[in-house]
Each structure stands twice: as C-alpha cells, then as structure tokens.
C-alpha positions as protocol buffer text, in pm:
chain_id: "A"
residue {
  index: 1
  type: ILE
  ca { x: 3 y: -5 z: -1 }
}
residue {
  index: 2
  type: VAL
  ca { x: 270 y: 250 z: 98 }
}
residue {
  index: 3
  type: GLN
  ca { x: 474 y: 167 z: -204 }
}
residue {
  index: 4
  type: PHE
  ca { x: 165 y: 216 z: -443 }
}
residue {
  index: 5
  type: LEU
  ca { x: 85 y: 546 z: -259 }
}
residue {
  index: 6
  type: GLY
  ca { x: 439 y: 662 z: -303 }
}
residue {
  index: 7
  type: THR
  ca { x: 416 y: 635 z: -681 }
}
residue {
  index: 8
  type: ILE
  ca { x: 102 y: 830 z: -699 }
}
residue {
  index: 9
  type: ALA
  ca { x: 187 y: 1110 z: -465 }
}
residue {
  index: 10
  type: GLN
  ca { x: 325 y: 1434 z: -618 }
}
residue {
  index: 11
  type: SER
  ca { x: 526 y: 1530 z: -312 }
}
residue {
  index: 12
  type: ARG
  ca { x: 596 y: 1445 z: 58 }
}
residue {
  index: 13
  type: LYS
  ca { x: 306 y: 1672 z: 166 }
}
residue {
  index: 14
  type: ASP
  ca { x: 73 y: 1487 z: -96 }
}
residue {
  index: 15
  type: PHE
  ca { x: 187 y: 1142 z: 44 }
}
residue {
  index: 16
  type: ILE
  ca { x: 121 y: 1244 z: 397 }
}
residue {
  index: 17
  type: SER
  ca { x: -223 y: 1375 z: 280 }
}
residue {
  index: 18
  type: LYS
  ca { x: -314 y: 1056 z: 119 }
}
residue {
  index: 19
  type: MET
  ca { x: -188 y: 838 z: 410 }
}
residue {
  index: 20
  type: THR
  ca { x: -411 y: 1060 z: 655 }
}
residue {
  index: 21
  type: ILE
  ca { x: -726 y: 997 z: 422 }
}
residue {
  index: 22
  type: SER
  ca { x: -650 y: 615 z: 380 }
}
residue {
  index: 23
  type: SER
  ca { x: -606 y: 599 z: 756 }
}
residue {
  index: 24
  type: LYS
  ca { x: -930 y: 776 z: 837 }
}
residue {
  index: 25
  type: GLU
  ca { x: -1121 y: 559 z: 566 }
}
residue {
  index: 26
  type: ALA
  ca { x: -985 y: 245 z: 722 }
}
residue {
  index: 27
  type: ARG
  ca { x: -1105 y: 337 z: 1070 }
}
residue {
  index: 28
  type: GLU
  ca { x: -1441 y: 448 z: 941 }
}
residue {
  index: 29
  type: THR
  ca { x: -1466 y: 108 z: 768 }
}
residue {
  index: 30
  type: ASN
  ca { x: -1377 y: -71 z: 1079 }
}
residue {
  index: 31
  type: TYR
  ca { x: -1628 y: 129 z: 1283 }
}
residue {
  index: 32
  type: TRP
  ca { x: -1915 y: 21 z: 1037 }
}
residue {
  index: 33
  type: LEU
  ca { x: -1814 y: -335 z: 1028 }
}
residue {
  index: 34
  type: ARG
  ca { x: -1821 y: -354 z: 1411 }
}
residue {
  index: 35
  type: LEU
  ca { x: -2151 y: -176 z: 1406 }
}
residue {
  index: 36
  type: LEU
  ca { x: -2304 y: -424 z: 1172 }
}
residue {
  index: 37
  type: ARG
  ca { x: -2186 y: -710 z: 1383 }
}
residue {
  index: 38
  type: ASP
  ca { x: -2285 y: -574 z: 1710 }
}
residue {
  index: 39
  type: THR
  ca { x: -2641 y: -467 z: 1585 }
}
residue {
  index: 40
  type: HIS
  ca { x: -2674 y: -823 z: 1402 }
}
residue {
  index: 41
  type: PHE
  ca { x: -2788 y: -622 z: 1109 }
}
residue {
  index: 42
  type: LEU
  ca { x: -2649 y: -885 z: 876 }
}
residue {
  index: 43
  type: LYS
  ca { x: -2743 y: -1206 z: 1059 }
}
residue {
  index: 44
  type: ASP
  ca { x: -2614 y: -1453 z: 802 }
}
residue {
  index: 45
  type: ILE
  ca { x: -2253 y: -1313 z: 759 }
}
residue {
  index: 46
  type: ASN
  ca { x: -1960 y: -1359 z: 987 }
}
residue {
  index: 47
  type: LEU
  ca { x: -1787 y: -1040 z: 1004 }
}
residue {
  index: 48
  type: THR
  ca { x: -1500 y: -1144 z: 1235 }
}
residue {
  index: 49
  type: LYS
  ca { x: -1243 y: -1217 z: 957 }
}
residue {
  index: 50
  type: LEU
  ca { x: -1312 y: -872 z: 794 }
}
residue {
  index: 51
  type: ILE
  ca { x: -1304 y: -696 z: 1122 }
}
residue {
  index: 52
  type: ASN
  ca { x: -958 y: -872 z: 1198 }
}
residue {
  index: 53
  type: GLU
  ca { x: -841 y: -770 z: 836 }
}
residue {
  index: 54
  type: SER
  ca { x: -971 y: -417 z: 880 }
}
residue {
  index: 55
  type: ASP
  ca { x: -783 y: -407 z: 1228 }
}
residue {
  index: 56
  type: GLN
  ca { x: -444 y: -491 z: 1054 }
}
residue {
  index: 57
  type: ILE
  ca { x: -479 y: -228 z: 801 }
}
residue {
  index: 58
  type: VAL
  ca { x: -571 y: 17 z: 1048 }
}
residue {
  index: 59
  type: LYS
  ca { x: -259 y: -72 z: 1226 }
}
residue {
  index: 60
  type: ILE
  ca { x: -34 y: -62 z: 894 }
}
residue {
  index: 61
  type: LEU
  ca { x: -162 y: 286 z: 825 }
}
C-alpha cells in the first residue's frame, strides 16, 4: 500500500495527505463493520474475519 501511494503522490506533503485520508477511511470502515456485527444487522454473515483484516490495515496505516 505504502509503495503504491508513494508512486501516485506528487510530493511528501501529498503522500502524507493520502496516508491520512487512507487511515481515516480504514478506521471508518472498521467502525461500520463492528456496528453491523454488534447490531446483528447482517445475521447470516460472519464479520469477524473482515474486522480482523480491517484492524490490521488500520495498524499498518
């Protein structure tokens, strides 16, 4: 991910901006996955694996 963002960033400031946005989006996705799990909105879907992967992405970013 970092290598990919590095190739599309125009400058260091642009790279930091993209990383900040990516981190925010990852945390928001994590929030919604947990909300779906905790409210049992999607009863037939096990969200544990997706939440674990989302946690890892948040930690990377």
